C-alpha positions as a printed NumPy array, in Angstrom:
array([[-28.726, -78.071, -10.419],
       [-26.205, -75.833, -12.191],
       [-25.25 , -72.349, -11.035],
       [-27.218, -69.707, -12.905],
       [-25.283, -67.667, -15.461],
       [-26.486, -64.054, -15.326],
       [-27.297, -62.175, -18.52 ],
       [-27.701, -58.543, -17.405],
       [-24.513, -56.481, -17.073],
       [-25.25 , -55.574, -13.424],
       [-25.933, -59.227, -12.61 ],
       [-22.644, -60.247, -14.244],
       [-20.797, -57.595, -12.198],
       [-22.5  , -58.761,  -8.998],
       [-21.607, -62.382,  -9.747],
       [-17.97 , -61.43 , -10.31 ],
       [-17.941, -59.446,  -7.041],
       [-19.447, -62.393,  -5.192],
       [-16.885, -64.844,  -6.598],
       [-14.02 , -62.475,  -5.74 ],
       [-15.398, -61.969,  -2.231],
       [-15.922, -65.712,  -1.781],
       [-12.341, -66.367,  -2.895],
       [-11.052, -63.93 ,  -0.27 ],
       [-13.337, -65.137,   2.536],
       [-12.725, -68.838,   1.852],
       [ -8.976, -68.24 ,   1.584],
       [ -8.984, -66.628,   5.036],
       [-11.531, -68.743,   6.893],
       [-11.887, -71.894,   4.847],
       [-14.988, -73.218,   3.163],
       [-16.734, -73.241,   6.523],
       [-17.285, -69.472,   6.141],
       [-20.921, -68.535,   5.646],
       [-22.788, -67.112,   2.672],
       [-23.668, -63.996,   4.733],
       [-19.909, -63.472,   5.294],
       [-19.378, -63.607,   1.535],
       [-22.322, -61.305,   0.834],
       [-21.033, -58.779,   3.36 ],
       [-17.544, -58.808,   1.804],
       [-19.064, -58.421,  -1.68 ],
       [-21.301, -55.572,  -0.567],
       [-24.467, -57.358,  -1.679],
       [-27.364, -59.086,   0.032],
       [-27.644, -62.821,   0.594],
       [-30.378, -62.988,  -2.04 ],
       [-27.973, -61.608,  -4.64 ],
       [-25.55 , -64.438,  -3.873],
       [-28.28 , -67.055,  -4.141],
       [-29.523, -65.679,  -7.476],
       [-26.231, -66.742,  -9.069],
       [-25.416, -69.66 ,  -6.788],
       [-28.374, -71.793,  -5.701],
       [-26.353, -73.389,  -2.894],
       [-23.184, -72.684,  -0.962],
       [-21.645, -75.698,  -2.719],
       [-22.176, -73.971,  -6.071],
       [-20.36 , -70.905,  -4.74 ],
       [-17.484, -72.993,  -3.407],
       [-17.328, -74.847,  -6.731],
       [-17.039, -71.55 ,  -8.64 ],
       [-14.024, -70.541,  -6.548],
       [-12.413, -73.986,  -6.593],
       [-12.899, -74.256, -10.363],
       [-10.934, -71.026, -10.782],
       [ -8.152, -72.409,  -8.585],
       [ -8.056, -75.649, -10.595],
       [ -7.958, -73.726, -13.871],
       [ -5.001, -71.67 , -12.573],
       [ -3.195, -74.881, -11.556],
       [ -3.963, -76.464, -14.938],
       [ -2.602, -73.438, -16.813],
       [  0.57 , -73.487, -14.729],
       [  1.062, -77.222, -15.37 ],
       [  0.547, -76.664, -19.097],
       [  3.047, -73.797, -19.081],
       [  5.618, -76.059, -17.424],
       [  5.254, -78.69 , -20.169],
       [  7.796, -76.741, -22.171],
       [ 10.392, -76.797, -19.383],
       [ 13.635, -78.593, -20.278],
       [ 13.498, -80.778, -17.127],
       [ 10.047, -82.234, -16.431],
       [ 10.974, -83.498, -12.948],
       [ 12.219, -80.042, -11.916],
       [  9.027, -78.594, -13.406],
       [  6.937, -80.976, -11.267],
       [  8.946, -79.945,  -8.207],
       [  8.269, -76.288,  -9.029],
       [  4.568, -76.957,  -9.587],
       [  4.204, -78.747,  -6.256],
       [  6.217, -76.1  ,  -4.376],
       [  4.055, -73.338,  -5.855],
       [  0.906, -75.262,  -5.001],
       [  2.131, -75.765,  -1.45 ],
       [  2.707, -72.06 ,  -0.93 ],
       [ -0.688, -71.162,  -2.413],
       [ -2.529, -73.754,  -0.345],
       [ -0.714, -72.648,   2.795],
       [ -2.269, -69.181,   2.501],
       [ -5.496, -70.116,   0.694],
       [ -7.623, -72.704,   2.47 ],
       [-10.162, -73.043,  -0.348],
       [ -8.797, -75.713,  -2.66 ],
       [ -7.497, -78.172,  -0.097],
       [-10.586, -77.674,   2.065],
       [-12.975, -78.349,  -0.787],
       [-11.055, -81.322,  -2.152],
       [-10.502, -83.044,   1.179],
       [-14.14 , -82.453,   2.131],
       [-15.223, -83.711,  -1.321],
       [-17.415, -80.652,  -1.874],
       [-19.59 , -80.675,  -4.995],
       [-17.679, -83.377,  -6.897],
       [-20.188, -83.298,  -9.755],
       [-19.654, -79.538, -10.16 ],
       [-15.874, -79.89 , -10.133],
       [-15.526, -82.969, -12.345],
       [-14.677, -81.217, -15.62 ],
       [-12.154, -78.816, -14.061],
       [-10.606, -81.628, -12.016],
       [-10.264, -83.833, -15.108],
       [ -8.539, -81.059, -17.101],
       [ -6.239, -80.172, -14.202],
       [ -5.07 , -83.745, -13.644],
       [ -4.672, -84.311, -17.408],
       [ -2.201, -81.407, -17.472],
       [ -0.327, -82.884, -14.496],
       [ -0.344, -86.308, -16.152],
       [  1.273, -84.881, -19.279],
       [  4.047, -83.43 , -17.112],
       [  4.4  , -86.729, -15.257],
       [  4.61 , -88.603, -18.562],
       [  7.509, -86.368, -19.601],
       [  9.261, -87.011, -16.27 ],
       [  8.827, -90.76 , -16.817],
       [ 10.184, -90.497, -20.357],
       [ 13.212, -88.681, -18.938],
       [ 13.726, -91.561, -16.496],
       [ 13.141, -89.354, -13.452],
       [  9.793, -90.735, -12.283],
       [  8.64 , -94.22 , -11.419],
       [  6.981, -95.847, -14.424],
       [  4.074, -97.036, -12.284],
       [  3.375, -93.573, -10.803],
       [ -0.054, -92.177, -11.582],
       [ -1.843, -88.91 , -11.   ],
       [ -4.015, -90.814,  -8.519],
       [ -0.865, -91.576,  -6.512],
       [  0.12 , -87.921,  -6.462],
       [ -3.433, -86.859,  -5.617],
       [ -3.68 , -89.255,  -2.669],
       [ -0.252, -88.29 ,  -1.35 ],
       [ -0.82 , -84.549,  -1.697],
       [ -4.385, -84.497,  -0.352],
       [ -3.231, -86.565,   2.618],
       [ -0.472, -84.058,   3.309],
       [ -2.786, -81.059,   2.965],
       [ -5.365, -82.62 ,   5.269],
       [ -2.795, -83.183,   8.029],
       [ -1.167, -79.768,   7.606],
       [ -4.592, -78.09 ,   7.779],
       [ -5.647, -80.134,  10.823],
       [ -2.37 , -79.309,  12.574],
       [ -2.77 , -75.611,  11.787],
       [  0.551, -75.376,   9.937],
       [  0.883, -71.902,   8.415],
       [  4.576, -71.927,   7.537],
       [  4.989, -72.058,   3.757],
       [  8.452, -73.594,   4.177],
       [  6.915, -76.617,   5.884],
       [  4.258, -76.898,   3.189],
       [  6.956, -76.848,   0.48 ],
       [  8.979, -79.451,   2.392],
       [  6.041, -81.849,   2.591],
       [  5.153, -81.277,  -1.06 ],
       [  8.736, -82.237,  -1.965],
       [  8.548, -85.342,   0.253],
       [  5.264, -86.447,  -1.33 ],
       [  6.633, -85.966,  -4.833],
       [  9.957, -87.593,  -3.918],
       [  8.125, -90.857,  -3.233],
       [  7.41 , -91.047,  -6.974],
       [ 11.011, -90.407,  -8.004],
       [ 13.272, -93.202,  -9.275]])
C-alpha cells in the first residue's frame, strides 16, 4: 500500500506540515515516537496524518526518503571533488554529525523499517556513493574489493552501537565514521 498523494492545496499543505513535524519528532525521539506526537507537533489531528500516510511506516519512510535524497545529492555533489577519498571522508563525517543529532535515518535503517517503501531511494543513494567509491579506487586510495555493501554494513553497525550506547558527542560519531571508512583504505 503506497502513501496517498493529496491533490487539494490544503491537503498538500497538511501533508508537508506532517512530514516536517515527523522529521522533527523522529530526530528528537527516534522512530519510536508516536503518530499522535507527530500530529500534535504538526497542529493537525491523527486522522489528518493517516489520510496521507496509511501507516506509521509510511510516515517514517517519507522522512527517511528525504534524508536519503539529501545524502544522495551530497554524494553527487562530491563527485566533482579533486580527491575522491577526501570527498568520501567528508561525506562520512557529515553523515556522522547529522545522524548524531537526528535519530531518524539510522533508526529506520537498523530497524529495517519499510524496506519496500525505501528501496528506490536507497538504490539511488548507494549508487551515488558507489560512483564516489569507484573514483577513490581509480585514484588508488580505496581497496579494489571494497563495495557499498561493505560500507553499509560497517556504518550501520557503528550507528547501531553508538545509538544503543547513547553517544551524543558528534566528535565521537565522526571518529567512528573515519574508522569504518579507514578499513576500506589501501
